[in-house]
VOGU-3710 file (C-alpha; in Angstrom, 3 decimals, decimal comma):
1> xxxxxxxxxx> 0,176/0,076/0,038  1,242/3,434/-1,026  1,875/5,994/1,654  0,400/9,351/2,783  3,586/11,172/0,941  3,045/9,146/-2,395  -0,779/9,548/-2,565  -0,167/13,296/-1,687  2,887/13,280/-4,471  0,167/11,634/-6,845
11> xxxxxxxxxx> -2,759/14,394/-6,084  -0,271/16,953/-6,797  1,523/15,752/-9,931  -2,318/15,233/-11,213  -3,648/18,672/-10,423  -0,342/20,155/-11,936  -0,950/18,078/-15,055  -4,831/18,951/-15,101  -3,693/22,611/-15,081  -1,704/22,266/-18,297
21> xxxxxxxxxx> -4,457/20,539/-20,308  -7,166/23,309/-19,182  -4,481/25,920/-20,667  -3,989/24,293/-23,914  -7,416/23,762/-23,942  -8,575/27,801/-23,438  -5,545/28,480/-25,900  -7,258/26,120/-28,248  -10,606/27,016/-28,045  -8,469/30,956/-28,984
31> xxxxxxxxxx> -7,140/29,783/-31,484  -10,090/27,879/-33,052  -12,586/30,829/-33,768  -9,483/32,469/-35,985  -8,808/29,188/-37,634  -12,735/28,446/-38,082  -13,256/31,837/-39,394  -10,494/31,242/-42,027  -11,626/28,304/-43,027  -14,911/29,301/-43,913
41> xxxxxxxxxx> -14,207/32,345/-45,553  -11,950/30,471/-48,118  -14,992/28,161/-49,144  -16,877/30,150/-51,317  -14,394/30,920/-53,157  -12,822/27,714/-53,740  -16,323/26,646/-54,553  -17,140/29,146/-57,216  -13,558/28,370/-58,451  -14,527/24,584/-58,898
51> xxxxxxxxxx> -17,646/25,838/-60,769  -15,987/28,394/-63,233  -13,742/25,733/-64,104  -16,325/23,191/-64,336  -18,325/25,068/-66,608  -15,190/26,250/-69,112  -14,383/22,528/-68,939  -17,636/21,390/-70,453  -17,038/23,841/-73,285  -13,913/21,672/-74,505
61> xxxxxxxxxx> -15,028/19,353/-77,432  -12,965/15,969/-78,010  -11,191/15,842/-74,933  -8,215/17,923/-75,995  -7,774/20,233/-72,989  -4,959/20,764/-70,754  -3,227/17,670/-68,503  -4,169/19,147/-65,698  -7,906/18,677/-66,515  -8,054/16,070/-69,051
71> xxxxxxxxxx> -4,838/13,761/-67,254  -2,332/12,525/-69,163  -4,242/9,179/-70,839  -2,779/7,149/-67,916  -3,528/5,852/-64,577  -0,314/3,888/-63,529  1,371/6,316/-61,317  -0,355/7,544/-58,459  0,311/10,670/-56,203  -1,034/10,670/-52,516
81> xxxxxxxxxx> -0,640/14,499/-50,886  -1,097/14,026/-47,475  -1,830/16,944/-45,172  -1,952/16,636/-41,561  -0,387/18,479/-38,395  2,668/19,444/-37,335  1,885/18,680/-33,453  0,319/15,664/-31,566  -2,290/15,907/-28,300  -5,187/16,665/-30,750
91> xxxxxxxxxx> -6,638/13,154/-30,232  -7,369/11,369/-33,976  -6,602/13,808/-36,091  -3,760/13,143/-37,210  -4,086/9,268/-37,488  -7,736/9,439/-39,081  -6,510/11,356/-41,972  -3,253/8,888/-42,098  -5,476/6,002/-41,411  -7,487/7,355/-44,910
101> xxxxxxxxxx> -3,905/7,720/-46,992  -2,677/4,359/-45,604  -6,441/2,512/-47,135  -5,563/4,202/-50,566  -2,452/3,317/-50,924  -2,971/-0,184/-50,404  -6,230/-0,659/-52,438  -3,894/0,902/-55,179  -0,597/-1,511/-54,759  -2,845/-4,084/-55,026
111> xxxxxxxxxx> -4,201/-3,249/-58,444  -0,165/-2,886/-59,036  -0,680/0,547/-59,726  2,644/2,857/-58,587  2,389/5,009/-55,469  4,353/7,909/-54,383  3,322/9,914/-51,063  3,822/13,698/-50,591  3,613/14,723/-46,804  2,733/17,994/-45,561
121> xxxxxxxxxx> 3,254/18,066/-41,878  5,564/16,134/-39,345  2,950/14,389/-37,920  1,788/13,006/-40,883  5,380/11,583/-42,284  6,258/10,127/-39,021  3,005/7,767/-39,250  3,518/6,774/-42,737  7,633/6,231/-42,948  7,205/3,098/-40,550
131> xxxxxxxxxx> 4,685/1,467/-43,622  6,116/2,981/-46,617  9,568/4,688/-46,145  10,390/3,833/-49,979  7,449/5,401/-51,149  7,613/9,078/-49,645  9,415/11,005/-51,899  8,861/15,023/-50,108  8,619/16,680/-46,719  6,987/19,688/-46,321
141> xxxxxxxxxx> 7,714/20,935/-42,405  5,811/23,862/-41,611  6,813/24,054/-37,728  8,125/27,462/-38,701  4,998/28,950/-40,312  2,774/30,555/-37,377  -0,041/31,349/-39,848  -0,269/29,142/-43,009  -0,750/31,598/-45,836  -1,650/31,429/-49,547
151> xxxxxxxxxx> 2,500/31,563/-50,191  3,079/28,363/-49,044  0,359/26,315/-50,556  1,418/28,365/-53,850  4,741/26,611/-53,226  3,543/23,163/-52,625  1,421/23,690/-55,848  4,556/24,699/-57,320  6,206/21,419/-56,477  3,302/19,226/-57,354
161> xxxxxxxxxx> 3,487/20,573/-60,979  6,432/20,160/-61,164  6,711/16,559/-60,464  3,771/16,437/-62,952  6,042/17,638/-65,761  8,282/15,349/-65,105  6,256/12,366/-65,564  6,311/11,800/-61,690  2,787/10,426/-61,373  -0,747/10,404/-63,374
171> xxxxxxxxxx> -2,846/10,729/-60,545  -2,750/13,314/-57,279  -4,959/12,625/-54,426  -5,069/15,085/-51,708  -5,922/14,053/-48,082  -6,911/16,701/-45,264  -9,600/17,078/-42,683  -13,082/18,919/-43,830  -13,768/21,175/-40,454  -17,848/20,491/-39,738
181> xxxxxxxxxx> -17,674/21,698/-35,900  -15,221/21,190/-32,658  -16,666/17,283/-32,611  -16,791/16,374/-36,144  -14,130/16,791/-38,130  -14,149/14,121/-41,125  -11,049/12,905/-43,191  -11,864/13,621/-47,008  -9,987/12,429/-50,288  -10,154/14,904/-53,074
191> xxxxxxxxxx> -8,634/14,197/-56,592  -7,226/17,713/-57,722  -5,381/16,084/-61,065  -7,042/15,440/-63,210  -9,285/18,210/-61,601  -12,945/16,678/-61,195  -15,774/18,807/-60,323  -19,264/18,982/-58,937  -21,702/17,795/-61,472  -24,149/20,863/-61,116
201> xxxxxxxxxx> -20,531/22,662/-62,843  -21,068/20,290/-65,637  -25,028/20,072/-65,995  -26,468/21,085/-69,057  -29,728/23,055/-67,147  -27,290/25,607/-66,160  -26,877/28,892/-67,772  -24,872/28,927/-70,752  -21,661/31,190/-70,766  -19,652/32,507/-73,500
211> xxxxxxxxxx> -15,762/33,258/-72,301  -13,180/35,417/-74,265  -10,529/34,313/-75,151  -11,278/30,758/-75,586  -11,988/28,481/-72,940  -8,072/26,208/-73,623  -6,566/29,954/-72,520  -8,385/30,492/-69,661  -7,805/26,729/-68,253  -4,625/27,020/-69,218
221> xxxxxxxxxx> -4,156/30,350/-66,553  -6,625/29,095/-64,061  -5,850/25,668/-63,878  -2,520/25,960/-61,127  -4,051/28,314/-59,785  -6,734/26,501/-58,860  -4,419/23,428/-57,272  -3,174/25,935/-55,128  -6,409/27,375/-54,127  -7,387/23,660/-53,145
231> xxxxxxxxxx> -4,280/22,871/-51,066  -4,276/26,460/-49,171  -8,194/25,631/-48,634  -7,259/22,030/-47,368  -4,464/23,266/-44,812  -7,068/26,044/-43,477  -9,761/23,301/-42,874  -6,789/21,240/-41,369  -5,977/24,339/-39,274  -9,474/24,563/-37,532
241> xxxxxxxxxx> -9,976/20,540/-37,581  -6,666/20,399/-35,479  -7,302/23,178/-32,873  -10,982/21,796/-32,629  -9,834/17,959/-31,952  -7,119/19,550/-29,862  -9,554/21,793/-27,510  -11,990/18,446/-27,288  -8,640/16,147/-26,257  -7,802/18,797/-23,554
251> xxxxxxxxxx> -11,651/18,913/-22,456  -11,499/15,266/-22,047  -8,014/15,119/-20,301  -8,707/18,103/-17,759  -11,930/15,427/-17,130  -10,252/12,697/-16,452  -7,671/14,238/-14,452  -10,069/15,223/-12,241  -11,954/12,177/-11,754  -8,336/10,976/-10,820
261> xxxxxxxxxx> -7,977/13,162/-8,146  -10,847/12,790/-6,746  -10,016/8,650/-6,605  -7,157/9,416/-5,240  -8,532/12,045/-2,599  -10,303/9,007/-1,804  -7,838/6,533/-1,244  -5,719/9,346/0,897  -8,461/9,694/2,976  -9,325/5,994/3,748
271> xxxxxxxxxx> -5,635/5,070/3,651  -5,459/8,242/6,585  -8,160/7,280/8,554  -7,396/3,311/8,404  -3,932/4,688/10,135  -5,656/6,363/12,799  -7,665/3,506/13,591  -5,370/1,504/13,692  -2,858/3,728/16,062  -6,156/4,273/18,078
281> xxxxxxxxxx> -6,598/0,657/18,448  -2,615/0,024/19,249  -3,239/2,537/22,008  -5,899/1,024/23,730  -4,520/-2,251/23,808  -1,753/-1,072/25,628  -3,244/0,843/28,118  -5,429/-2,485/28,509  -2,760/-4,644/28,830  -1,017/-2,102/31,594
//
């Protein structure tokens, strides 16, 4: 049985941990507001660009559009762009994204496809390198970046397009966590090369637009930017999802610490009461013996 001093030390240690988790929860809640606002502000622009590109793509006949929309004509080489967080203590946020990417990689490998992985975020890289150390071709570390901006997304997009020009892949799929609420973050896989668009964007029942210059020229300028926009949106969604998941995880940790303190305090009081009772019995027994 632990001594009273050991129990007091345990209680003090858990209380210190509870203060840390409570502070992290409050910090995550404060940062979540800004991250959520940024993610929600980026959605209309990204969705509208998808709609415009879908309308432009529907005007191309013969399937002779740019490579970013028509593809290379093959689907043998796949690039998985896995965007995760740079830090832990956020519940299943990083693990859920990596699990989805791993399942996709396993399915493609089973089909005989050539799979390469491009990691954005240290945590995803640390998990994927244990399973696919030879398939990871690059890591983008954003730990030094305080607030992720379009500059970082544009740099990642430039690297992806450079790999495409080199013939490193035929299809690129982006993995990230779509922020819904503090308790709901949905791992998402989105094919960005060749681009896919919502059904409503290419629907024949919608309005007909005439573009000048021709659709091919506009697409040649917009499609590379669309890659950067989609990556930027994914990074913002990830940031909001990270803080939401961290807030929930730290709240659970704080509650668990409180429960542990109650249990340890109850054990301490029972042990102290038992020791006092034992001492009283010894005193009474000694007095009766005299």
